[in-house]
N, C-alpha and C positions, 0 to 999 in steps of 0.2 A: 325709605326714600334716601337719596344721595342728590347733595346740590350739585353743580357744576357751572363753569363760566369758563367763555372763548373770549381771551379778551385780544386788540388788534395789539401786537406787539415788534410790529416791522412793516415797511411796505404792503410788502404780499405776505404776510405773516402772522398766524393767530395761534396765542395757545391755549389749551385747557388743563384748565387746574380746577381744584376740589380743594377750598380754601385756599394755600398759601403753596403745595404743592403739585406741581407742574403735572399733568398724565397724559399730554400730546401735541403736536403740533398740527396745523395747515397750513399749506405753505400753493397759493395759488398765483395762476397766469395773471395776466394783467386782464380785466373783466368778467374775471370769477368766472369764467365758462370750462375751466381745468385745476385741481389741484393736490396734490400730494398730502394723504395723510399718515402719520407715522406718529403711532406707539408702542410701548414695551411691546405687546402681541404683533406687530407688525408694523404693514404700509399697505394702503391702496390707492389705487387711483384711483380718482372720483372725477365723473364730467358730467355733467348739466346740457342735456340735450331739448331741442323741441323749442319753435316757435315762442314757448312762453320760459320755455326755461324748465319745468315741472319735472322730466322725469331725468332721475340723477340715477348714475351708474355706478358701482363703487367694484374694487376689483381688473383683473385684466378684461381690456375693450372685446376679447373674441368669447368670454367667456365669464360674465360680470358676477358675481358673489353676490350684492345685494341690487334690487332696483325696487325705489321709491319713487312712482308713477299714480297719484293718485285715482280712485279711492285707495289701493291697496299697495302692501309692500311686498317682494320675491323674495326669499333666501335660495343658494341656490342648494338643491339635497334637502330641501325641509318642505314637507310638504304642506305643515300647519296656517292656515290662513293667517296674514297679519293685515290690517289697516293702516293707510299713511292719509292722510291728508295736510293743508296749507291752507292756510286762512292768508288774509291781507285787512286789515283795516284799516284807520285813519292812525297814518304814523305806530303802526306796528304792525308786527308780521308775527305767524305762529304756525308751528308744526308739530304733528302730533304722530307719533309712531305706536301703535297698540298690537299687541300680540298674549296670547294667553299665560305667558310669563309675566306682564308687566307690560311698562309702558314709556316711551321719549316723549318728552314736552320740553320743546327751546321757545323760547321768547325774545326777540328784539326789535328797538322801536325802530321808527323808520328814515333814525339820522345817521346820518355814515360814519364808520369808528363804532359805533355805539357797542359793546357786550351784547353776546348770547348767554341768558340765561337758563340751565334747562335743570330739568328736575327727570332723575332717570327713576323709577320703580322697580324692583326685581332685578334682571343679573341682562343685563347687556354690556357686552364689547365696547369700550372705549372708541373702536373705532366706527360703529355703528352709530354713535351720538355724534364725532366728528362727522359723519355724511350726511345726516338730519341739518346738524352747524351748516352746512356747507350748502345745503338746499335752500335757507331759506338767505341766507349770500347772498347767491346767486342770484337769488328773484330779487333781491331789496337792489342791487345793483343795474339788472336791467332795469327794475322798475324807475331808477332815479337815471339810467342814460336815457331813456324815452322821454320822461319829464324836462332833461335837458337840450333836449333836440327839439320837443314843442315847443316850448321857450324860445328857443334859437329860430326857430319857422317862422315865430307866428306873427303878426304884425301887430306892431307896438304902436297903433292911432298914426296918421295920417296930418300933415297939415294941409 
């Protein structure tokens, strides 16, 4: 099992580390709808799609290399089924990608800027790990934005 951490290192930049050694970066746009994941293995363009941002695609827009959409995940050119689930609880988010070779489990709190803790069992490229982390960050960002809008639009009492 490998323990990794994705920490925010800039305004829209996160760094994936194993201990103190960097393994990749995630550079997101405003609102965390799109991001670029970069590791020594290469680079992927990531996109959150759908009203609830539950569908994540990685790679070229016209032919994604990886799609995460509950309850399944699909790799281009791989027929082996994989599972993908995200859960949201009180002040926490979790995403679990499972396939016959192992799992990637990512957890983070609902607090903005909180790191994402990742446990990797088996062999998974760091680009896949970054895609899983992006899925949680994007969902958290969307939920926070809705909470702020709800608070702003709700009546605050009347005199």
